[in-house]
C-alpha positions in Angstrom: 0.9 14.8 -8.6 -0.1 13.8 -5.1 -3.4 15.6 -5.1 -4.4 16.4 -1.5 -1.0 15.2 -0.2 -1.7 15.9 3.4 1.3 15.2 5.6 3.2 13.7 2.7 3.5 10.0 3.4 2.7 8.9 -0.1 4.6 11.9 -1.6 7.8 10.8 0.2 7.4 7.3 -1.2 6.9 8.6 -4.7 9.7 11.0 -4.4 12.0 8.1 -3.4 11.5 6.7 -6.9 14.6 8.0 -8.8 12.8 8.2 -12.2 9.8 10.2 -10.9 9.5 13.9 -10.4 6.8 14.3 -7.7 4.7 17.3 -6.8 2.5 17.6 -3.7 -0.6 19.7 -3.5 -2.8 20.5 -0.5 -4.9 23.4 0.7 -3.8 23.1 4.3 -0.6 25.0 5.1 0.0 22.9 8.3 -0.3 19.7 6.3 2.2 21.0 3.8 4.6 22.0 6.6 4.4 18.4 7.9 4.9 17.1 4.3 8.1 19.3 4.0 9.4 17.8 7.2 8.5 14.3 6.0 10.4 14.8 2.8 13.4 16.3 4.6 13.6 13.5 7.0 13.6 11.0 4.2 16.3 12.9 2.3 13.9 13.6 -0.6 12.6 16.7 -2.1 9.5 17.7 -4.1 7.7 20.9 -4.8 4.8 21.6 -2.5 2.0 23.7 -3.7 -0.8 25.3 -1.6 -4.0 25.3 -3.7 -7.5 24.1 -3.8 -8.0 20.8 -5.6 -11.0 22.3 -7.4 -8.8 24.9 -9.1 -5.4 23.3 -9.9 -2.7 25.9 -10.7 -1.1 23.9 -13.5 -1.2 24.0 -17.3 -3.2 21.3 -19.1 -1.7 17.9 -19.8 1.4 18.2 -17.6 1.2 15.1 -15.3 1.8 11.5 -16.2 0.2 10.2 -13.0 -2.1 11.6 -10.4 -2.6 10.0 -7.0 -5.7 11.1 -5.0 -6.0 9.3 -1.7 -9.0 10.0 0.6 -9.6 13.5 -0.8 -12.9 13.3 -2.7 -15.1 12.9 0.4 -14.1 16.4 1.5 -14.2 18.3 -1.8 -16.5 18.9 -4.7 -15.9 15.5 -6.4 -16.9 16.5 -9.9 -14.8 19.7 -10.0 -11.8 17.9 -8.7 -12.1 15.0 -11.1 -12.5 17.5 -14.1 -9.4 19.4 -13.0 -7.4 16.1 -12.6 -8.5 15.1 -16.1 -7.5 18.5 -17.4 -3.9 18.4 -16.0 -3.4 14.7 -16.9 -1.6 14.1 -20.2 -3.1 11.9 -22.8 -2.5 8.3 -21.7 -1.8 9.4 -18.2 -3.3 7.6 -15.2 -5.5 8.8 -12.3 -5.5 6.7 -9.2 -8.3 7.5 -6.7 -8.5 5.8 -3.4 -10.9 6.2 -0.6 -13.1 4.7 2.1 -16.1 2.7 1.2 -19.4 2.4 3.1 -18.1 -0.4 5.2 -15.4 1.8 6.7 -18.0 4.3 8.0 -20.3 1.5 9.2 -17.5 0.0 11.2 -16.9 3.4 12.8 -20.5 3.7 13.8 -20.7 0.1 15.1 -17.2 0.0 16.6 -16.9 -1.1 20.2 -14.7 1.1 22.3 -14.7 3.6 19.5 -14.5 7.3 20.6 -17.9 9.0 20.3 -16.4 11.6 17.8 -15.3 8.8 15.5 -18.7 7.2 15.7 -20.4 10.6 14.9 -18.0 11.1 12.0 -19.1 7.7 10.6 -22.8 8.5 11.0 -22.5 12.0 9.4 -20.6 10.5 6.5 -23.3 7.9 5.9 -26.1 10.4 6.3 -24.3 12.9 3.9 -23.9 10.2 1.2 -27.5 9.0 1.5 -28.7 12.6 1.4 -26.8 13.4 -1.7 -27.8 10.2 -3.4 -31.5 10.4 -2.5 -32.2 14.1 -2.7 -29.2 15.7 -4.4 -28.5 17.6 -1.2 -24.9 17.7 -0.1 -24.5 18.1 3.6 -21.4 19.5 5.2 -18.8 16.9 6.1 -17.5 13.8 4.5 -19.2 11.2 2.4 -18.1 7.8 1.3 -16.7 6.8 -2.1 -19.2 5.1 -4.5 -17.5 3.4 -7.4 -20.6 3.5 -9.6 -21.0 7.3 -9.2 -17.3 7.9 -9.8 -17.2 5.7 -12.9 -19.9 7.9 -14.5 -18.2 11.1 -13.4 -14.8 9.9 -14.7 -16.3 9.1 -18.1 -17.9 12.5 -18.3 -14.4 13.9 -17.7 -13.0 11.9 -20.6 -11.3 9.2 -18.5 -11.7 5.5 -19.0 -11.8 3.3 -15.9 -9.3 0.4 -16.3 -9.5 -1.0 -12.8 -11.6 -1.2 -9.7 -10.3 -2.7 -6.5 -12.1 -3.2 -3.2 -10.5 -4.3 0.1 -12.0 -5.3 3.4 -15.7 -5.9 4.1 -17.9 -4.9 6.9 -21.6 -5.9 6.8 -21.2 -6.8 3.2 -19.8 -3.4 2.2 -16.3 -2.6 1.1 -14.0 -0.7 3.5 -11.5 0.6 0.9 -12.0 1.3 -2.8 -9.6 2.2 -5.5 -10.2 3.2 -9.1 -7.6 3.5 -11.8 -8.6 5.6 -14.9 -6.7 6.6 -18.0 -7.1 9.7 -20.2 
């Protein structure tokens, strides 16, 4: 399951693997239309499902793997991780990838960066700090925090088997990936 498949780039790659039956899910119909075109152009096919990540329309224990790339900053993280754990079969893997604090700091500090991108970076940092300090979730994105997610994944019955960080800006990782097993 490509959870939050967006325009389908990763979905097309997964669908190209002959031994894998891939499914794409996103709440945005325009993104799903682009994903359908992407699959068609690559000569691949995969079911595309329009649904909210917080309420997955699948029976429990149906997926061997779930890929969730840059989705959690835009949804209710706990609900989505619980739902992912529910539809994952025992022994299945969840791969969560997202932007770390360094990514957003680079946006804010970036020379020649459009003001909208800088503002997005600032709002994301403020949203994360607000939630962490006061438990208040502001509208907009927030950055991935491996420590917080490790706790949430454990609460969902998933065991973290790998944490990967890539890129640094001002000492903070720009990309983070967590692999967890049910």
